[in-house]
N, CA, C and O atoms as CSV, one atom per row, in Angstrom:
chain,resi,resn,atom,element,x,y,z
A,1,UNK,N,N,0.826,-1.191,0.000
A,1,UNK,CA,C,0.000,0.000,0.000
A,1,UNK,C,C,0.871,1.256,0.000
A,1,UNK,O,O,0.626,2.204,-0.746
A,2,UNK,N,N,1.904,1.236,0.865
A,2,UNK,CA,C,2.791,2.386,0.943
A,2,UNK,C,C,3.529,2.586,-0.377
A,2,UNK,O,O,3.735,3.718,-0.814
A,3,UNK,N,N,3.923,1.492,-1.005
A,3,UNK,CA,C,4.644,1.562,-2.276
A,3,UNK,C,C,3.749,2.187,-3.365
A,3,UNK,O,O,4.229,2.983,-4.173
A,4,UNK,N,N,2.487,1.840,-3.388
A,4,UNK,CA,C,1.543,2.399,-4.355
A,4,UNK,C,C,1.388,3.900,-4.164
A,4,UNK,O,O,1.311,4.641,-5.144
A,5,UNK,N,N,1.342,4.360,-2.921
A,5,UNK,CA,C,1.232,5.806,-2.647
A,5,UNK,C,C,2.485,6.543,-3.104
A,5,UNK,O,O,2.400,7.624,-3.687
A,6,UNK,N,N,3.641,5.957,-2.839
A,6,UNK,CA,C,4.906,6.592,-3.252
A,6,UNK,C,C,4.974,6.659,-4.771
A,6,UNK,O,O,5.371,7.680,-5.332
A,7,UNK,N,N,4.588,5.574,-5.440
A,7,UNK,CA,C,4.577,5.554,-6.902
A,7,UNK,C,C,3.625,6.608,-7.444
A,7,UNK,O,O,3.973,7.332,-8.376
A,8,UNK,N,N,2.432,6.704,-6.876
A,8,UNK,CA,C,1.447,7.704,-7.306
A,8,UNK,C,C,1.981,9.113,-7.086
A,8,UNK,O,O,1.770,9.994,-7.918
A,9,UNK,N,N,2.670,9.329,-5.971
A,9,UNK,CA,C,3.245,10.638,-5.675
A,9,UNK,C,C,4.337,11.003,-6.680
A,9,UNK,O,O,4.396,12.132,-7.166
A,10,UNK,N,N,5.185,10.048,-6.980
A,10,UNK,CA,C,6.263,10.289,-7.945
A,10,UNK,C,C,5.683,10.573,-9.328
A,10,UNK,O,O,6.119,11.507,-10.001
A,11,UNK,N,N,4.713,9.781,-9.753
A,11,UNK,CA,C,4.085,10.009,-11.054
A,11,UNK,C,C,3.391,11.363,-11.118
A,11,UNK,O,O,3.463,12.047,-12.139
A,12,UNK,N,N,2.726,11.753,-10.051
A,12,UNK,CA,C,2.072,13.064,-10.005
A,12,UNK,C,C,3.090,14.187,-10.121
A,12,UNK,O,O,2.860,15.168,-10.829
A,13,UNK,N,N,4.207,14.046,-9.432
A,13,UNK,CA,C,5.270,15.044,-9.483
A,13,UNK,C,C,5.845,15.145,-10.898
A,13,UNK,O,O,6.053,16.247,-11.406
A,14,UNK,N,N,6.099,14.005,-11.533
A,14,UNK,CA,C,6.624,14.015,-12.897
A,14,UNK,C,C,5.635,14.639,-13.875
A,14,UNK,O,O,6.039,15.389,-14.765
A,15,UNK,N,N,4.365,14.345,-13.725
A,15,UNK,CA,C,3.347,14.946,-14.591
A,15,UNK,C,C,3.306,16.460,-14.410
A,15,UNK,O,O,3.135,17.198,-15.380
A,16,UNK,N,N,3.462,16.917,-13.187
A,16,UNK,CA,C,3.478,18.348,-12.910
A,16,UNK,C,C,4.676,19.005,-13.594
A,16,UNK,O,O,4.542,20.083,-14.174
A,17,UNK,N,N,5.842,18.368,-13.530
A,17,UNK,CA,C,7.028,18.916,-14.172
A,17,UNK,C,C,6.858,18.995,-15.684
A,17,UNK,O,O,7.189,20.012,-16.294
A,18,UNK,N,N,6.349,17.941,-16.283
A,18,UNK,CA,C,6.166,17.914,-17.732
A,18,UNK,C,C,5.176,18.988,-18.175
A,18,UNK,O,O,5.416,19.667,-19.174
A,19,UNK,N,N,4.081,19.153,-17.461
A,19,UNK,CA,C,3.089,20.151,-17.849
A,19,UNK,C,C,3.565,21.575,-17.610
A,19,UNK,O,O,3.017,22.508,-18.196
A,20,UNK,N,N,4.562,21.763,-16.771
A,20,UNK,CA,C,5.076,23.107,-16.498
A,20,UNK,C,C,6.077,23.559,-17.545
A,20,UNK,O,O,6.388,24.747,-17.620
A,21,UNK,N,N,6.594,22.634,-18.363
A,21,UNK,CA,C,7.555,23.006,-19.399
A,21,UNK,C,C,6.831,23.748,-20.510
A,21,UNK,O,O,5.748,23.338,-20.926
A,22,UNK,N,N,7.417,24.837,-20.996
A,22,UNK,CA,C,6.754,25.579,-22.073
A,22,UNK,C,C,6.766,24.791,-23.370
A,22,UNK,O,O,7.728,24.080,-23.664
A,23,UNK,N,N,5.707,24.917,-24.139
A,23,UNK,CA,C,5.641,24.291,-25.458
A,23,UNK,C,C,6.061,25.324,-26.488
A,23,UNK,O,O,5.454,26.392,-26.581
A,24,UNK,N,N,7.079,25.020,-27.251
A,24,UNK,CA,C,7.569,25.941,-28.264
A,24,UNK,C,C,6.983,25.579,-29.617
A,24,UNK,O,O,6.846,24.403,-29.955
A,25,UNK,N,N,6.646,26.580,-30.369
A,25,UNK,CA,C,6.166,26.379,-31.730
A,25,UNK,C,C,6.930,27.335,-32.622
A,25,UNK,O,O,7.550,28.284,-32.142
A,26,UNK,N,N,6.885,27.086,-33.919
A,26,UNK,CA,C,7.546,27.999,-34.845
A,26,UNK,C,C,6.971,29.389,-34.702
A,26,UNK,O,O,5.813,29.565,-34.325
A,27,UNK,N,N,7.805,30.385,-35.011
A,27,UNK,CA,C,7.355,31.766,-34.838
A,27,UNK,C,C,7.950,32.659,-35.918
A,27,UNK,O,O,9.078,32.450,-36.365
A,28,UNK,N,N,7.176,33.655,-36.329
A,28,UNK,CA,C,7.642,34.653,-37.289
A,28,UNK,C,C,8.438,35.715,-36.544
A,28,UNK,O,O,8.061,36.133,-35.449
A,29,UNK,N,N,9.543,36.148,-37.147
A,29,UNK,CA,C,10.399,37.164,-36.551
A,29,UNK,C,C,10.718,38.232,-37.585
A,29,UNK,O,O,11.098,37.920,-38.714
A,30,UNK,N,N,10.562,39.505,-37.192
A,30,UNK,CA,C,10.902,40.614,-38.093
A,30,UNK,C,C,12.392,40.894,-37.979
A,30,UNK,O,O,12.931,41.067,-36.886
A,31,UNK,N,N,13.044,40.934,-39.139
A,31,UNK,CA,C,14.485,41.164,-39.176
A,31,UNK,C,C,14.829,42.542,-39.695
A,31,UNK,O,O,14.018,43.468,-39.659
A,32,UNK,N,N,16.048,42.652,-40.175
A,32,UNK,CA,C,16.534,43.915,-40.728
A,32,UNK,C,C,15.718,44.300,-41.959
A,32,UNK,O,O,15.196,43.440,-42.668
A,33,UNK,N,N,15.621,45.569,-42.191
A,33,UNK,CA,C,14.939,46.128,-43.361
A,33,UNK,C,C,13.510,45.608,-43.507
A,33,UNK,O,O,13.015,45.425,-44.619
A,34,UNK,N,N,12.851,45.371,-42.365
A,34,UNK,CA,C,11.446,44.966,-42.350
A,34,UNK,C,C,11.200,43.625,-43.045
A,34,UNK,O,O,10.112,43.399,-43.573
A,35,UNK,N,N,12.190,42.739,-43.051
A,35,UNK,CA,C,12.025,41.413,-43.635
A,35,UNK,C,C,11.526,40.450,-42.565
A,35,UNK,O,O,11.689,40.700,-41.370
A,36,UNK,N,N,10.923,39.358,-42.996
A,36,UNK,CA,C,10.388,38.367,-42.075
A,36,UNK,C,C,11.071,37.026,-42.276
A,36,UNK,O,O,11.350,36.624,-43.406
A,37,UNK,N,N,11.338,36.339,-41.182
A,37,UNK,CA,C,11.863,34.973,-41.205
A,37,UNK,C,C,10.994,34.125,-40.289
A,37,UNK,O,O,10.251,34.643,-39.456
A,38,UNK,N,N,11.101,32.816,-40.458
A,38,UNK,CA,C,10.336,31.887,-39.628
A,38,UNK,C,C,11.315,30.990,-38.894
A,38,UNK,O,O,12.141,30.315,-39.508
A,39,UNK,N,N,11.213,30.989,-37.570
A,39,UNK,CA,C,12.115,30.192,-36.750
A,39,UNK,C,C,11.403,28.934,-36.283
A,39,UNK,O,O,10.251,28.987,-35.854
A,40,UNK,N,N,12.101,27.790,-36.369
A,40,UNK,CA,C,11.492,26.543,-35.898
A,40,UNK,C,C,11.596,26.443,-34.385
A,40,UNK,O,O,12.015,27.391,-33.720
A,41,UNK,N,N,11.216,25.294,-33.844
A,41,UNK,CA,C,11.205,25.094,-32.388
A,41,UNK,C,C,12.582,25.265,-31.759
A,41,UNK,O,O,12.693,25.612,-30.583
A,42,UNK,N,N,13.643,25.020,-32.551
A,42,UNK,CA,C,15.009,25.146,-32.039
A,42,UNK,C,C,15.585,26.548,-32.240
A,42,UNK,O,O,16.743,26.800,-31.907
A,43,UNK,N,N,14.767,27.465,-32.790
A,43,UNK,CA,C,15.228,28.830,-33.021
A,43,UNK,C,C,16.015,29.003,-34.302
A,43,UNK,O,O,16.641,30.042,-34.510
A,44,UNK,N,N,15.992,27.983,-35.177
A,44,UNK,CA,C,16.715,28.055,-36.449
A,44,UNK,C,C,15.805,28.619,-37.534
A,44,UNK,O,O,14.611,28.324,-37.570
A,45,UNK,N,N,16.378,29.431,-38.415
A,45,UNK,CA,C,15.635,30.017,-39.513
A,45,UNK,C,C,15.375,28.953,-40.583
A,45,UNK,O,O,16.294,28.252,-41.004
A,46,UNK,N,N,14.124,28.840,-41.015
A,46,UNK,CA,C,13.769,27.872,-42.048
A,46,UNK,C,C,13.924,28.482,-43.432
A,46,UNK,O,O,13.933,29.704,-43.585
A,47,UNK,N,N,14.045,27.623,-44.439
A,47,UNK,CA,C,14.081,28.052,-45.836
A,47,UNK,C,C,13.155,27.146,-46.640
A,47,UNK,O,O,12.784,26.063,-46.187
A,48,UNK,N,N,12.787,27.598,-47.828
A,48,UNK,CA,C,11.935,26.802,-48.711
A,48,UNK,C,C,10.460,26.987,-48.417
A,48,UNK,O,O,10.047,27.969,-47.800
A,49,UNK,N,N,9.673,26.020,-48.873
A,49,UNK,CA,C,8.221,26.066,-48.721
A,49,UNK,C,C,7.836,25.664,-47.314
A,49,UNK,O,O,8.337,24.669,-46.790
A,50,UNK,N,N,6.945,26.434,-46.692
A,50,UNK,CA,C,6.433,26.074,-45.368
A,50,UNK,C,C,4.925,26.280,-45.326
A,50,UNK,O,O,4.371,27.122,-46.033
A,51,UNK,N,N,4.286,25.497,-44.490
A,51,UNK,CA,C,2.860,25.625,-44.214
A,51,UNK,C,C,2.738,26.147,-42.791
A,51,UNK,O,O,3.358,25.611,-41.873
A,52,UNK,N,N,1.946,27.182,-42.612
A,52,UNK,CA,C,1.682,27.709,-41.280
A,52,UNK,C,C,0.178,27.923,-41.187
A,52,UNK,O,O,-0.361,28.875,-41.753
A,53,UNK,N,N,-0.484,27.042,-40.479
A,53,UNK,CA,C,-1.941,27.086,-40.462
A,53,UNK,C,C,-2.454,26.693,-41.826
A,53,UNK,O,O,-2.052,25.668,-42.376
A,54,UNK,N,N,-3.338,27.499,-42.374
A,54,UNK,CA,C,-3.907,27.222,-43.698
A,54,UNK,C,C,-3.129,27.878,-44.820
A,54,UNK,O,O,-3.486,27.714,-45.987
A,55,UNK,N,N,-2.070,28.619,-44.501
A,55,UNK,CA,C,-1.326,29.380,-45.503
A,55,UNK,C,C,-0.012,28.720,-45.885
A,55,UNK,O,O,0.605,28.006,-45.095
A,56,UNK,N,N,0.403,28.985,-47.135
A,56,UNK,CA,C,1.684,28.506,-47.655
A,56,UNK,C,C,2.570,29.712,-47.910
A,56,UNK,O,O,2.113,30.737,-48.415
A,57,UNK,N,N,3.841,29.580,-47.556
A,57,UNK,CA,C,4.828,30.651,-47.719
A,57,UNK,C,C,6.081,30.081,-48.363
A,57,UNK,O,O,6.287,28.868,-48.391
A,58,UNK,N,N,6.923,30.987,-48.885
A,58,UNK,CA,C,8.234,30.571,-49.377
A,58,UNK,C,C,9.294,31.467,-48.752
A,58,UNK,O,O,9.184,32.693,-48.773
A,59,UNK,N,N,10.326,30.830,-48.195
A,59,UNK,CA,C,11.455,31.538,-47.597
A,59,UNK,C,C,12.685,31.245,-48.433
A,59,UNK,O,O,13.001,30.081,-48.684
A,60,UNK,N,N,13.393,32.296,-48.874
A,60,UNK,CA,C,14.555,32.096,-49.740
A,60,UNK,C,C,15.720,31.450,-48.981
A,60,UNK,O,O,15.578,31.087,-47.813
A,61,UNK,N,N,16.863,31.310,-49.644
A,61,UNK,CA,C,18.025,30.642,-49.046
A,61,UNK,C,C,18.532,31.326,-47.786
A,61,UNK,O,O,19.199,30.698,-46.965
A,62,UNK,N,N,18.218,32.621,-47.626
A,62,UNK,CA,C,18.606,33.350,-46.417
A,62,UNK,C,C,17.489,33.326,-45.368
A,62,UNK,O,O,17.624,33.921,-44.299
A,63,UNK,N,N,16.385,32.636,-45.679
A,63,UNK,CA,C,15.267,32.553,-44.740
A,63,UNK,C,C,14.318,33.731,-44.812
A,63,UNK,O,O,13.459,33.886,-43.945
A,64,UNK,N,N,14.461,34.576,-45.848
A,64,UNK,CA,C,13.633,35.776,-45.989
A,64,UNK,C,C,12.325,35.433,-46.717
A,64,UNK,O,O,12.338,34.765,-47.751
A,65,UNK,N,N,11.216,35.893,-46.171
A,65,UNK,CA,C,9.897,35.668,-46.743
A,65,UNK,C,C,9.775,36.344,-48.104
A,65,UNK,O,O,10.091,37.525,-48.249
A,66,UNK,N,N,9.314,35.590,-49.100
A,66,UNK,CA,C,9.123,36.132,-50.444
A,66,UNK,C,C,7.747,36.773,-50.565
A,66,UNK,O,O,6.773,36.297,-49.980
A,67,UNK,N,N,7.680,37.857,-51.331
A,67,UNK,CA,C,6.421,38.480,-51.713
A,67,UNK,C,C,6.483,38.744,-53.209
A,67,UNK,O,O,7.564,38.772,-53.798
A,68,UNK,N,N,5.319,38.937,-53.820
A,68,UNK,CA,C,5.268,39.191,-55.252
A,68,UNK,C,C,5.443,37.901,-56.050
A,68,UNK,O,O,5.243,36.801,-55.535
A,69,UNK,N,N,5.822,38.063,-57.319
A,69,UNK,CA,C,6.006,36.913,-58.198
A,69,UNK,C,C,7.330,36.224,-57.898
A,69,UNK,O,O,8.339,36.871,-57.619
A,70,UNK,N,N,7.304,34.889,-57.961
A,70,UNK,CA,C,8.494,34.082,-57.679
A,70,UNK,C,C,8.461,32.841,-58.564
A,70,UNK,O,O,7.437,32.167,-58.665
A,71,UNK,N,N,9.608,32.544,-59.212
A,71,UNK,CA,C,9.693,31.377,-60.086
A,71,UNK,C,C,10.439,30.259,-59.382
A,71,UNK,O,O,11.539,30.459,-58.869
A,72,UNK,N,N,9.825,29.069,-59.362
A,72,UNK,CA,C,10.431,27.893,-58.744
A,72,UNK,C,C,10.186,26.680,-59.630
A,72,UNK,O,O,9.044,26.376,-59.972
A,73,UNK,N,N,11.250,25.994,-60.000
A,73,UNK,CA,C,11.168,24.770,-60.810
A,73,UNK,C,C,10.305,24.963,-62.051
A,73,UNK,O,O,9.477,24.115,-62.383
A,74,UNK,N,N,10.508,26.087,-62.730
A,74,UNK,CA,C,9.824,26.352,-63.990
A,74,UNK,C,C,8.417,26.908,-63.880
A,74,UNK,O,O,7.791,27.180,-64.905
A,75,UNK,N,N,7.903,27.084,-62.686
A,75,UNK,CA,C,6.549,27.625,-62.505
A,75,UNK,C,C,6.603,28.938,-61.731
A,75,UNK,O,O,7.448,29.135,-60.857
A,76,UNK,N,N,5.671,29.832,-62.081
A,76,UNK,CA,C,5.555,31.105,-61.388
A,76,UNK,C,C,4.463,31.025,-60.326
A,76,UNK,O,O,3.412,30.418,-60.531
A,77,UNK,N,N,4.744,31.658,-59.178
A,77,UNK,CA,C,3.822,31.712,-58.050
A,77,UNK,C,C,3.712,33.163,-57.596
A,77,UNK,O,O,4.644,33.947,-57.773
A,78,UNK,N,N,2.568,33.518,-57.009
A,78,UNK,CA,C,2.401,34.876,-56.494
A,78,UNK,C,C,2.106,34.835,-55.000
A,78,UNK,O,O,1.223,34.114,-54.535
A,79,UNK,N,N,2.885,35.640,-54.259
A,79,UNK,CA,C,2.718,35.783,-52.812
A,79,UNK,C,C,2.286,37.209,-52.521
A,79,UNK,O,O,2.929,38.158,-52.972
A,80,UNK,N,N,1.198,37.370,-51.768
A,80,UNK,CA,C,0.692,38.713,-51.476
A,80,UNK,C,C,1.651,39.476,-50.565
A,80,UNK,O,O,2.726,38.980,-50.230
A,81,UNK,N,N,1.258,40.679,-50.168
A,81,UNK,CA,C,2.139,41.542,-49.362
A,81,UNK,C,C,2.464,40.941,-48.000
A,81,UNK,O,O,3.437,41.345,-47.364
A,82,UNK,N,N,1.660,39.980,-47.543
A,82,UNK,CA,C,1.944,39.272,-46.292
A,82,UNK,C,C,2.736,37.992,-46.529
A,82,UNK,O,O,3.051,37.273,-45.581
A,83,UNK,N,N,3.060,37.700,-47.796
A,83,UNK,CA,C,3.829,36.509,-48.129
A,83,UNK,C,C,3.006,35.254,-48.298
A,83,UNK,O,O,3.566,34.163,-48.405
A,84,UNK,N,N,1.675,35.380,-48.325
A,84,UNK,CA,C,0.792,34.219,-48.451
A,84,UNK,C,C,0.660,33.848,-49.932
A,84,UNK,O,O,0.349,34.699,-50.766
A,85,UNK,N,N,0.899,32.571,-50.250
A,85,UNK,CA,C,0.718,32.071,-51.611
A,85,UNK,C,C,-0.741,32.207,-52.006
A,85,UNK,O,O,-1.637,31.771,-51.283
A,86,UNK,N,N,-0.970,32.820,-53.165
A,86,UNK,CA,C,-2.330,33.004,-53.660
A,86,UNK,C,C,-2.736,31.809,-54.507
A,86,UNK,O,O,-1.934,31.296,-55.287
A,87,UNK,N,N,-3.985,31.363,-54.356
A,87,UNK,CA,C,-4.482,30.184,-55.064
A,87,UNK,C,C,-5.880,30.456,-55.606
A,87,UNK,O,O,-6.664,31.198,-55.014
A,88,UNK,N,N,-6.172,29.829,-56.757
A,88,UNK,CA,C,-7.502,29.901,-57.365
A,88,UNK,C,C,-8.010,31.328,-57.526
A,88,UNK,O,O,-9.122,31.651,-57.108
A,89,UNK,N,N,-7.187,32.177,-58.134
A,89,UNK,CA,C,-7.620,33.563,-58.340
A,89,UNK,C,C,-6.819,34.210,-59.452
A,89,UNK,O,O,-5.809,33.678,-59.911
A,90,UNK,N,N,-7.293,35.364,-59.871
A,90,UNK,CA,C,-6.600,36.176,-60.877
A,90,UNK,C,C,-5.675,37.155,-60.166
A,90,UNK,O,O,-6.070,37.819,-59.208
A,91,UNK,N,N,-4.440,37.233,-60.650
A,91,UNK,CA,C,-3.452,38.176,-60.114
A,91,UNK,C,C,-2.738,38.815,-61.307
A,91,UNK,O,O,-2.161,38.111,-62.135
A,92,UNK,N,N,-2.778,40.133,-61.394
A,92,UNK,CA,C,-2.085,40.843,-62.489
A,92,UNK,C,C,-2.396,40.254,-63.862
A,92,UNK,O,O,-1.483,40.050,-64.662
A,93,UNK,N,N,-3.646,39.981,-64.145
A,93,UNK,CA,C,-4.098,39.412,-65.419
A,93,UNK,C,C,-3.621,37.986,-65.675
A,93,UNK,O,O,-3.648,37.523,-66.815
A,94,UNK,N,N,-3.194,37.298,-64.651
A,94,UNK,CA,C,-2.806,35.883,-64.745
A,94,UNK,C,C,-3.617,35.091,-63.725
A,94,UNK,O,O,-3.923,35.572,-62.635
A,95,UNK,N,N,-3.954,33.870,-64.110
A,95,UNK,CA,C,-4.688,33.010,-63.188
A,95,UNK,C,C,-3.714,32.075,-62.489
A,95,UNK,O,O,-2.872,31.455,-63.139
A,96,UNK,N,N,-3.822,31.969,-61.152
A,96,UNK,CA,C,-3.034,30.995,-60.399
A,96,UNK,C,C,-3.995,29.894,-59.942
A,96,UNK,O,O,-5.060,30.176,-59.392
A,97,UNK,N,N,-3.609,28.648,-60.174
A,97,UNK,CA,C,-4.498,27.520,-59.898
A,97,UNK,C,C,-4.516,27.139,-58.414
A,97,UNK,O,O,-4.005,27.870,-57.566
A,98,UNK,N,N,-5.111,25.989,-58.123
A,98,UNK,CA,C,-5.265,25.550,-56.735
A,98,UNK,C,C,-3.941,25.229,-56.045
A,98,UNK,O,O,-3.882,25.146,-54.818
A,99,UNK,N,N,-2.867,25.048,-56.840
A,99,UNK,CA,C,-1.532,24.841,-56.285
A,99,UNK,C,C,-0.756,26.156,-56.195
A,99,UNK,O,O,0.362,26.194,-55.681
A,100,UNK,N,N,-1.362,27.234,-56.701
A,100,UNK,CA,C,-0.708,28.524,-56.704
A,100,UNK,C,C,0.134,28.784,-57.941
A,100,UNK,O,O,0.769,29.833,-58.044
A,101,UNK,N,N,0.152,27.852,-58.878
A,101,UNK,CA,C,0.953,28.004,-60.106
A,101,UNK,C,C,0.211,28.882,-61.122
A,101,UNK,O,O,-0.995,28.744,-61.328
A,102,UNK,N,N,0.969,29.786,-61.748
A,102,UNK,CA,C,0.407,30.621,-62.808
A,102,UNK,C,C,0.087,29.754,-64.019
A,102,UNK,O,O,0.894,28.927,-64.443
A,103,UNK,N,N,-1.110,29.961,-64.565
A,103,UNK,CA,C,-1.506,29.260,-65.778
A,103,UNK,C,C,-1.367,30.220,-66.954
A,103,UNK,O,O,-1.732,31.390,-66.844
A,104,UNK,N,N,-0.847,29.739,-68.069
A,104,UNK,CA,C,-0.695,30.615,-69.232
A,104,UNK,C,C,-2.061,30.903,-69.818
A,104,UNK,O,O,-2.973,30.078,-69.757
A,105,UNK,N,N,-2.182,32.091,-70.386
A,105,UNK,CA,C,-3.443,32.542,-70.968
A,105,UNK,C,C,-3.319,32.431,-72.487
A,105,UNK,O,O,-2.343,32.901,-73.071
A,106,UNK,N,N,-4.300,31.816,-73.115
A,106,UNK,CA,C,-4.256,31.678,-74.574
A,106,UNK,C,C,-5.443,32.330,-75.193
A,106,UNK,O,O,-5.586,32.320,-76.415
């Protein structure tokens, strides 16, 4: 009986410690010249395509958020002023499909 109480006490203490640890998530950080980067849980700057919530973004080789038109692997993509990939809409007289790729107009 005493052993069960000690075990329960130890488990309760460990659960309290685990729940008190902060949970880190990726975060956007404003850098020099009003640029934005995205830091992962370890505080490292990410590059390439990322999903954050329902939005898709692209970070260049320096981790800087892209805006405007951007060409990747032969396709053009448009990112609004917040860096969000635009999908299924007209942008500057071009249509971007559900993947965000510009479709040629004929």
